[in-house]
C-alpha positions in Angstrom: 49.6 174.7 209.0 48.1 176.2 212.1 47.2 179.9 211.8 47.8 182.6 214.5 44.3 182.3 215.8 44.6 178.6 216.5 48.1 179.2 217.9 46.6 181.7 220.4 43.9 179.2 221.3 46.6 176.6 221.9 48.6 178.9 224.0 45.6 179.9 226.1 44.7 176.2 226.6 48.3 175.6 227.6 48.0 178.4 230.1 45.1 176.7 231.7 46.9 173.4 231.7 50.0 175.0 233.2 48.3 177.3 235.8 50.5 175.9 238.5 53.6 176.4 236.3 53.2 180.2 236.5 53.4 180.2 240.3 56.3 177.8 240.4 58.5 179.2 237.6 57.3 177.1 234.7 56.4 178.6 231.3 53.3 180.8 231.5 51.6 181.7 228.3 49.2 184.7 228.8 48.6 186.2 225.3 48.6 190.0 225.2 47.0 192.4 222.7 50.1 194.6 222.4 52.8 194.8 219.8 56.3 194.5 221.1 58.8 197.2 220.3 62.5 196.4 220.0 63.6 199.7 218.5 63.5 202.2 221.4 64.3 200.2 224.5 67.9 201.4 224.8 68.6 205.1 225.3 72.3 205.6 225.9 74.9 208.0 224.6 76.7 205.9 222.1 77.9 208.7 219.8 77.9 208.4 216.1 77.8 204.6 216.0 74.4 204.7 217.7 72.9 207.3 215.4 69.3 206.5 214.2 69.5 203.1 215.9 67.9 203.7 219.3 71.4 204.4 220.6 72.3 200.7 220.5 76.0 201.2 221.2 76.6 201.7 225.0 78.2 204.7 226.4 82.0 204.8 225.8 81.9 202.3 223.0 82.0 204.7 220.1 83.2 203.6 216.7 83.0 204.8 213.1 79.9 204.0 211.1 80.6 201.0 208.9 83.3 199.5 211.0 84.1 196.1 209.6 84.1 193.0 211.8 85.5 189.9 210.4 83.5 187.1 211.9 84.8 183.5 212.1 81.7 182.7 214.0 78.8 180.2 213.7 77.6 176.9 215.0 79.4 173.7 213.9 79.0 173.6 210.1 78.7 175.9 207.0 74.9 175.7 207.1 74.8 177.4 210.5 77.0 180.5 210.1 76.0 184.1 209.9 75.7 184.0 206.1 74.0 181.7 203.7 76.1 179.0 202.1 75.4 177.4 198.7 73.5 174.4 200.2 71.1 176.5 202.3 70.5 179.4 199.8 70.5 177.3 196.6 69.6 179.4 193.6 68.1 182.0 196.0 65.8 181.6 198.9 62.8 183.7 199.8 61.9 183.8 203.5 58.9 184.8 205.6 60.1 188.5 205.5 59.5 188.5 201.7 63.1 189.0 200.9 65.3 186.8 198.7 68.7 185.8 199.9 71.6 184.3 197.9 74.8 182.5 198.7 77.1 184.7 200.7 74.3 187.1 201.9 74.1 187.7 205.6 71.1 186.0 207.3 68.3 188.2 208.4 69.4 188.5 212.0 72.8 189.7 210.9 71.4 192.2 208.4 69.4 193.6 211.2 72.4 193.8 213.5 74.3 195.7 210.8 71.4 198.2 210.7 71.2 198.5 214.5 74.9 198.7 215.3 76.0 200.5 212.1 78.7 198.0 211.4 79.6 195.7 208.5 80.0 192.0 209.0 82.4 190.0 206.9 81.8 186.3 207.0 84.9 184.3 207.6 83.3 181.2 209.1 84.7 177.9 207.8 82.2 175.6 209.4 85.1 173.2 210.0 83.0 171.0 212.3 82.6 172.3 215.8 83.9 175.1 217.9 87.3 173.5 218.7 88.0 172.8 215.0 87.0 176.3 214.0 89.2 177.9 216.6 92.2 175.7 215.8 91.8 176.6 212.1 92.3 180.2 212.9 94.7 179.8 215.9 97.8 180.6 213.9 96.2 183.4 211.8 94.1 185.2 214.3 95.2 188.5 212.7 92.8 187.6 209.9 89.6 187.7 212.0 88.1 189.9 214.7 85.7 187.5 216.4 86.1 183.7 216.5 84.1 180.7 217.7 85.8 178.4 220.1 85.3 176.1 223.1 85.3 177.9 226.4 88.5 176.0 227.4 90.3 177.0 224.2 89.3 180.6 224.4 90.3 180.8 228.1 93.6 179.1 227.3 94.4 181.5 224.5 93.2 184.4 226.5 95.7 183.6 229.2 98.3 183.3 226.5 97.4 186.8 225.3 95.7 186.2 222.0 92.0 186.7 223.1 90.8 190.0 224.4 89.9 190.2 228.1 86.4 191.6 227.9 86.3 191.8 231.7 88.3 195.0 231.4 85.4 196.7 229.6 82.4 195.7 231.7 81.8 199.2 232.8 81.3 200.1 229.2 79.0 197.1 228.6 76.0 197.9 230.9 73.7 195.1 229.6 76.3 192.4 229.8 77.5 193.6 233.2 73.9 193.7 234.6 73.4 190.1 233.5 76.6 189.0 235.3 75.8 191.0 238.4 72.4 189.3 238.6 73.9 185.9 238.0 77.2 185.6 239.9 77.6 181.9 239.2 77.5 182.7 235.5 80.4 185.1 236.0 82.2 182.4 237.9 81.6 180.0 235.0 83.2 182.4 232.5 86.1 183.8 234.6 89.4 182.7 233.1 91.7 184.2 235.7 90.6 184.9 239.2 93.5 187.2 239.9 92.1 189.9 237.7 88.6 188.7 236.9 89.5 188.1 233.3 86.7 187.0 230.9 87.8 185.8 227.5 84.6 184.8 225.8 80.9 185.8 225.5 78.9 182.9 226.9 76.2 181.0 225.1 73.0 180.0 226.9 70.5 177.6 225.4 68.1 178.8 228.1 69.2 179.1 231.7 68.3 177.6 235.1 65.9 175.1 233.6 65.9 171.4 232.8 67.6 170.5 229.5 67.2 166.8 228.5 64.3 164.6 229.5 63.2 160.9 229.2 60.8 160.4 226.3 58.4 157.5 225.8 55.8 156.2 223.5 53.1 156.8 226.0 50.4 155.1 224.0 52.4 151.8 224.2 52.6 152.1 228.0 48.8 152.6 228.2 48.2 149.6 225.9 50.2 147.3 228.1 49.3 148.5 231.6 45.9 150.1 231.7 42.4 148.5 232.2 40.5 146.1 234.2 41.4 142.4 234.4 44.4 140.7 232.9 46.3 141.7 229.8 45.7 139.4 226.8 47.2 139.1 223.4 46.9 136.8 220.5 50.7 136.5 220.2 53.8 137.6 222.0 57.5 136.8 222.3 59.3 135.4 225.3 61.4 137.7 227.5 65.1 137.0 227.4 66.9 135.0 230.1 67.3 137.6 232.9 70.7 139.2 233.4 69.9 142.6 235.0 69.7 142.4 238.8 67.7 144.6 241.2 68.9 148.1 241.9 66.1 149.2 244.3 65.5 147.4 247.6 63.9 144.0 247.7 62.2 144.6 251.1 61.0 147.5 253.2 59.2 150.6 252.3 60.3 153.9 250.6 58.3 157.1 250.6 58.5 159.3 247.6 57.1 162.9 247.2 55.3 163.2 244.0 53.0 165.8 242.3 49.3 165.0 242.5 47.7 163.7 239.4 46.0 167.0 238.7 49.1 169.0 239.4 47.6 170.9 242.3 50.2 170.0 244.9 52.4 167.4 246.4 51.5 164.1 248.0 53.5 161.1 249.2 53.4 157.7 247.6 54.9 154.6 249.2 56.8 151.8 247.4 55.9 148.8 249.6 58.4 146.1 248.8 57.3 144.1 251.8 54.0 143.6 250.2 54.9 143.5 246.5 58.5 142.4 246.5 60.9 143.9 243.9 59.6 143.4 240.3 63.0 142.5 238.9 63.6 140.0 241.7 60.3 138.4 241.0 60.7 138.4 237.2 64.3 136.9 237.5 63.0 134.1 239.8 60.4 133.2 237.1 63.0 133.2 234.3 62.1 133.6 230.7 58.3 134.0 230.2 55.8 135.1 227.6 55.3 138.8 227.0 51.7 138.4 228.2 52.8 136.9 231.5 55.4 139.6 232.0 52.8 142.3 231.5 50.5 140.7 234.0 53.3 140.3 236.5 54.1 144.0 236.2 50.4 145.0 236.5 50.1 142.9 239.7 53.3 144.4 241.1 52.1 148.0 240.5 48.8 147.3 242.2 50.4 145.8 245.2 53.5 147.9 245.5 51.5 151.2 245.4 48.5 149.9 247.3 46.1 150.6 244.4 47.2 154.2 244.1 47.3 154.1 240.3 44.0 152.2 240.0 43.4 150.9 236.4 45.6 153.7 235.0 48.8 151.9 235.9 50.6 153.7 233.1 50.6 156.8 235.3 53.4 155.2 237.3 55.6 156.0 234.2 53.8 158.7 232.2 51.5 160.6 234.6 52.0 163.9 236.5 52.1 161.6 239.6 54.7 159.2 238.1 57.2 157.6 240.6 59.0 155.0 238.4 62.6 153.9 239.1 65.2 151.9 237.1 63.9 148.5 238.1 60.4 149.3 237.1 61.7 150.7 233.8 63.6 147.5 233.1 60.5 145.5 233.8 58.5 147.7 231.4 61.2 147.4 228.8 61.0 143.6 229.1 57.3 143.9 228.5 57.7 146.2 225.5 60.3 144.1 223.8 58.3 140.9 224.3 55.1 142.3 222.9 55.8 143.8 219.5 52.7 142.1 218.1 50.5 144.3 220.3 52.6 147.5 219.9 53.5 147.6 216.2 52.1 144.5 214.6 55.4 142.9 213.9 57.7 140.4 215.7 60.3 143.0 216.8 60.5 146.3 218.6 63.5 148.1 220.2 63.5 149.4 223.7 66.0 152.2 224.5 67.7 154.0 221.6 69.6 157.2 221.0 68.7 160.1 218.6 71.4 158.9 216.2 72.6 155.4 217.0 75.7 155.7 214.9 76.7 159.2 216.0 79.1 159.4 219.1 77.7 162.9 219.9 74.2 161.4 220.4 75.3 157.9 221.7 76.7 159.5 224.8 73.2 160.4 225.9 72.9 156.7 226.9 75.4 157.0 229.7 73.9 160.4 230.7 70.6 158.6 231.1 72.4 155.8 233.1 73.5 158.5 235.6 69.9 159.4 236.2 68.7 155.8 236.4 71.3 154.8 239.0 72.1 158.0 240.9 75.6 158.8 239.5 76.8 162.4 239.4 79.2 163.8 236.8 77.8 161.9 233.7 76.0 165.1 232.5 78.3 167.7 233.9 78.7 171.2 232.6 82.5 170.5 232.4 84.1 167.2 231.4 82.8 164.7 234.0 83.3 166.9 237.1 80.9 167.5 239.9 81.1 169.2 243.3 80.8 166.7 246.2 79.3 167.1 249.7 82.9 168.0 250.8 82.7 171.0 248.4 85.6 169.5 246.4 85.6 168.4 242.8 85.1 164.8 241.8 85.6 163.1 238.4 83.0 160.5 237.5 85.5 158.7 235.3 87.6 157.9 238.4 84.7 156.5 240.5 83.5 152.9 240.6 79.9 153.9 240.8 80.1 155.1 237.2 81.2 151.7 235.9 78.7 149.9 238.1 76.0 151.9 236.3 77.5 151.0 232.9 77.5 147.3 233.9 73.8 147.5 234.6 73.3 149.2 231.2 75.3 146.4 229.6 73.1 143.8 231.3 70.1 145.5 229.6 72.0 145.1 226.3 72.4 141.4 227.0 68.7 141.1 227.4 68.0 143.0 224.2 66.5 146.0 225.9 68.7 148.5 224.2 68.5 148.9 220.4 70.5 146.7 218.1 71.5 149.7 216.1 73.0 151.4 219.2 75.0 148.3 220.0 76.2 147.9 216.4 76.6 151.7 215.6 74.1 151.5 212.7 72.7 154.7 211.2 69.1 154.7 212.6 67.6 157.9 213.9 64.6 159.0 216.0 62.4 159.7 213.0 62.7 156.2 211.7 62.2 154.7 215.1 58.9 156.6 215.5 57.8 156.7 211.9 58.1 152.9 211.6 57.0 152.1 215.1 60.4 150.6 215.8 61.4 152.2 219.1 60.0 152.9 222.5 62.2 155.4 224.4 65.2 157.6 224.5 66.7 160.6 226.5 67.0 163.9 224.7 65.7 167.4 224.1 62.0 167.8 224.3 61.2 170.2 221.4 63.3 168.7 218.7 62.2 165.1 219.4 58.5 165.6 220.1 58.0 167.5 216.8 57.5 164.0 215.2 54.1 163.9 216.8 52.9 166.4 214.2 54.9 165.4 211.2 52.7 163.9 208.4 52.7 160.1 208.3 54.5 159.5 211.6 51.6 159.0 214.1 48.0 158.1 213.9 45.3 159.2 216.3 46.1 158.3 219.9 49.8 157.7 219.3 52.1 160.0 221.2 55.8 160.4 222.0 56.4 162.8 224.9 58.5 163.6 227.9 57.9 161.7 231.1 59.0 162.3 234.7 62.6 162.0 235.8 63.2 158.6 237.6 63.5 158.0 241.3 67.1 156.8 242.3 69.3 156.7 245.3 71.4 159.9 245.2 74.3 160.2 247.7 73.6 163.9 248.5 75.1 163.6 252.0 71.9 162.3 253.7 72.4 159.1 255.8 72.5 156.2 253.3 71.6 158.4 250.4 68.3 160.0 249.4 65.7 158.2 247.3 64.4 161.1 245.2 64.2 162.6 241.7 67.3 164.6 240.7 68.4 165.8 237.3 72.0 166.9 236.5 70.8 168.1 233.1 70.4 171.8 234.2 70.9 174.7 231.8 73.8 177.0 232.4 76.7 178.4 230.3 77.3 176.1 227.4 80.8 174.9 226.5 81.1 177.1 223.4 81.4 180.8 223.0 82.8 183.7 220.9 86.0 185.5 221.6 87.5 188.8 220.3 90.8 188.2 218.5 93.5 190.4 220.0 95.8 190.2 216.9 92.7 190.8 214.7 91.5 194.0 216.3 95.0 195.1 217.1 95.2 198.8 217.9 92.0 199.5 216.0 89.8 201.0 218.7 86.8 201.1 216.4 87.0 197.3 215.8 87.4 196.6 219.5 84.5 198.8 220.5 82.3 197.5 217.8 82.9 193.9 218.9 82.3 194.8 222.5 79.1 196.6 221.5 77.9 193.5 219.7 78.3 191.4 222.8 76.6 194.0 225.0 73.7 194.5 222.6 73.1 190.7 222.5 72.4 190.8 226.3 70.0 193.8 226.1 66.3 193.0 226.2 65.8 193.8 222.5 69.1 192.0 221.7 67.9 188.8 223.4 64.7 188.8 221.3 66.6 189.5 218.1 69.2 186.7 218.8 66.4 184.3 219.5 63.6 185.2 217.1 65.3 187.0 214.3 64.1 190.4 213.0 60.6 191.9 213.6 59.3 190.7 210.3 59.4 187.2 211.6 57.2 188.1 214.6 53.5 188.6 214.9 51.6 191.5 216.5 50.7 189.7 219.7 52.8 188.9 222.7 52.5 186.4 225.5 53.9 186.1 229.0 56.7 183.5 229.2 58.3 183.0 232.7 57.1 186.4 233.7 58.4 188.3 230.6 56.4 189.6 227.7 57.7 187.9 224.6 56.6 188.0 220.9 54.3 185.4 219.3 55.9 184.3 216.0 54.2 185.3 212.8 51.9 183.0 210.8 54.4 183.0 207.9 57.3 182.1 210.2 55.4 179.1 211.6 54.5 177.9 208.1 58.1 178.3 207.0 59.4 176.6 210.2 57.6 173.4 209.2 58.2 173.7 205.5 62.0 174.2 205.8 62.9 172.6 209.1 60.1 170.1 209.8 59.2 172.0 212.9 62.6 172.0 214.4 63.0 175.5 215.8 66.7 175.3 216.5 67.5 174.1 213.0 65.3 176.8 211.4 66.7 179.6 213.5 70.3 178.6 212.7 70.0 177.6 209.1 67.7 180.5 207.9 67.4 183.3 210.5 71.0 183.3 211.7 69.8 183.4 215.3 70.6 181.1 218.3 74.2 180.8 217.1 75.5 182.2 220.4 74.7 184.6 223.3 71.5 184.2 225.3 68.7 182.1 223.6 65.3 182.6 225.1 63.1 179.4 225.3 60.0 181.5 224.4 60.3 180.9 220.6 61.1 177.2 221.1 58.2 176.8 223.5 55.7 178.1 220.9 57.1 175.6 218.4 56.8 172.7 220.8 54.0 170.2 219.9 51.0 169.8 222.2 52.3 166.5 223.5 55.7 168.1 224.0 54.2 170.9 226.1 52.2 168.4 228.1 55.1 166.3 229.2 57.4 169.3 229.7 54.7 170.9 231.7 54.5 167.9 234.1 58.2 168.1 234.7 58.2 171.9 235.1 55.5 171.6 237.7 57.4 169.0 239.6 60.5 171.2 239.6 58.6 174.1 240.9 56.9 172.1 243.6 60.3 170.7 244.7 59.8 167.0 243.8 62.6 167.1 241.2 65.9 168.4 242.6 68.7 169.9 240.5 72.0 171.7 240.8 71.9 175.4 241.7 73.6 178.2 239.7 75.2 179.3 242.9 77.6 178.0 245.5 75.0 176.0 247.5 75.2 175.4 251.3 75.5 171.7 250.4 78.2 171.7 247.8 76.7 168.6 246.1 73.9 170.8 244.8 76.4 173.4 243.3 76.5 173.4 239.5 80.1 172.9 238.4 81.3 175.9 236.4 81.6 175.5 232.6 85.2 176.5 232.8 87.8 176.8 235.5 90.6 179.4 235.8 93.7 177.2 235.0 97.0 178.8 234.1 98.8 178.4 230.8 101.3 176.0 232.4 98.4 174.0 233.8 96.6 174.0 230.4 99.8 172.7 228.8 99.8 169.8 231.4 96.1 169.1 230.9 96.6 168.9 227.1 99.2 166.2 227.7 96.7 163.9 229.3 95.7 162.6 226.0 93.6 159.6 227.1 91.2 161.7 229.1 90.4 163.5 225.9 90.5 160.8 223.3 88.9 158.0 225.3 86.0 160.1 226.6 85.0 162.2 223.6 81.4 163.5 223.3 82.0 164.9 219.8 80.7 163.6 216.5 82.9 161.9 213.9 83.9 158.4 212.9 87.2 158.8 214.7 85.7 159.8 218.0 85.8 157.3 220.9 83.9 157.2 224.2 84.7 154.1 226.3 81.7 154.7 228.5 79.4 154.2 225.5 81.5 151.2 224.4 81.2 149.7 227.8 77.4 149.9 227.6 77.4 148.2 224.2 80.2 145.7 224.7 81.1 145.4 228.4 84.7 145.4 229.5 87.0 144.9 226.5 90.3 146.4 227.8 92.4 143.9 229.7 93.2 146.7 232.2 89.6 147.2 233.0 87.8 144.0 234.2 85.5 145.4 236.8 84.3 148.8 238.2 87.1 149.3 240.7 89.9 148.4 238.2 88.4 150.6 235.5 88.2 153.6 237.9 91.8 152.9 239.2 93.2 152.6 235.6 91.7 156.0 234.6 93.0 157.6 237.8 96.5 156.1 237.8 97.4 155.2 234.2 95.6 157.9 232.3 96.6 160.8 234.6 93.2 161.1 236.2 94.8 162.0 239.6 96.9 164.7 238.1 94.0 166.1 236.1 91.8 166.3 239.2 94.5 167.9 241.3 94.8 170.8 238.7 91.1 171.2 238.4 90.6 171.2 242.2 93.2 173.9 242.6 91.4 176.0 240.1 88.1 175.4 241.8 89.5 176.6 245.1 90.5 179.8 243.4 87.0 180.1 242.0 85.5 179.7 245.5 87.8 182.4 246.9 86.9 184.7 244.0 83.2 183.9 244.3 83.3 185.0 247.9 84.6 188.4 246.8 82.0 189.1 244.1 78.9 187.4 245.6 
């Protein structure tokens, strides 16, 4: 395991690599020689409850020492609650703080919260399998719990019905939470359940905020093997490409200018896609028909040289993996054809898979395939913060499920399936995961979270020297952002904001007990204080080192040596799993990316750094956490203020829930995923227009959108009052 000194060296090296990131909002990593203090930052008059704790309880939220809060809270399963379950604790588990924990013991973060807030937590979490299942388990017995996990929509719905506390009534007694909402009005908009009174029925969860979330990830060493070097590509053996099915998405003639970051990251320059000179690579490959993998690679090499006028030189791989990348969907399909047809060169066998998902049998991960399709083909709403909604240039809501462009993108993805460019396991729902794809050199690319997927670069036995899996630039596509004919640019809809889960305070649970109510409110407020944010991300001080570093302009702790070793020993380097399983942090509230950044591999930081630089320099566009002048760039709120009657109507539109699920489970269906794998199989959906029409007219899509649009209009009116 790497020790703290080597970690500091890596961070300093990363700081040099990311010098431009500091100026443009990317992660900066200047190590400080100071020890962070989280014990004396808050100095309020919290009364007895705050005694000897740095006055953690805000003014007005007084409660008796030892007030018990019954917590039906956690994240998805019994392993990720506030207390250790039998599977995680075993016969007793000793952590990096030197303490031993047993089944039923609170995890370290929650032990510390008991000490800070002078409360007692009673674990009631069932881990029933997701926020909606957890809430629905308790829905008829909310008097048995004081705080409960739930989806934002369920908590809002039940808040309107009168069973979840409106914490908006107490903001003046919650200075930390109020300050955060005042500084981020779009966040307040996202969690407002009733615009008539500004009701807020849940404490929001942020897995980072105002930053990119998912990214394309590639075996960059394979791209280099195929595309780089002088002369022609040669190989002793290759397969033939499949008979072409996929058709050009990008133009076949003319020129397109694309702003891209310079290779060294120092600024922006314009590259030209010259189709008049080079033609469209898919058009040319399709005309040639099935060919050897060697011929396919050489055709792609020639195209890159001609289309970009020699811009990439002999490092043609930079078109896809460089800081100055400018690839699009057609170029990716051409590359996938080359990858799938050259397994002998890439993995020494006769087969390799192109695109895959993190877990090819898990609906929750399979949906990333259509999210990626949206990025490839310029379709909004496929990675929305709420359902499949997005704000259009008309400032009104639109539903991607009811638009032909969505199904046209899925048709193109199915064409890729027909050519064998998407993994067989994805098509057949076989249980193959990222680690196996990388460990056995079976797979080339997927779309996912950077830290959790690039950790395989440093797992023993996965990669040899020179092999690397890392994030690459977002693709160029034609986005209909209101410019004439659309705008060829990079855009990501995967933008961090309020997540769809949160924690609410049970009104029947706290009842008339003012101590319970105040303690619950104090917990939420503390989680949004500077020291609370660190605790809820890092865990207690014993898991942190003595140094700090600057991350996005804030001084944050460096994790302790023992924590780093334990992270790899117990969670194979996966920060999020380690934090949730063992520390009890990152279960809700505001998660800083500073801890996660430190746990990202060198390759992971490099790729993410390229993307962060591009965002800062404006070559990757994204939604804004505000009501933008051009509504198309407005991030749709995570929830909308619908009434109980409207919620009852929405719950009756069963197909819009059951046919478009993004949840895990063998019983979960998502027809968008199924269309990628199998094409049109429903007799009512035979092409893009009929599919969109059927959802709109037969599955209550029109009625759904009418209700949501009405709520959005109320949100806009409310926003104008609070902005």
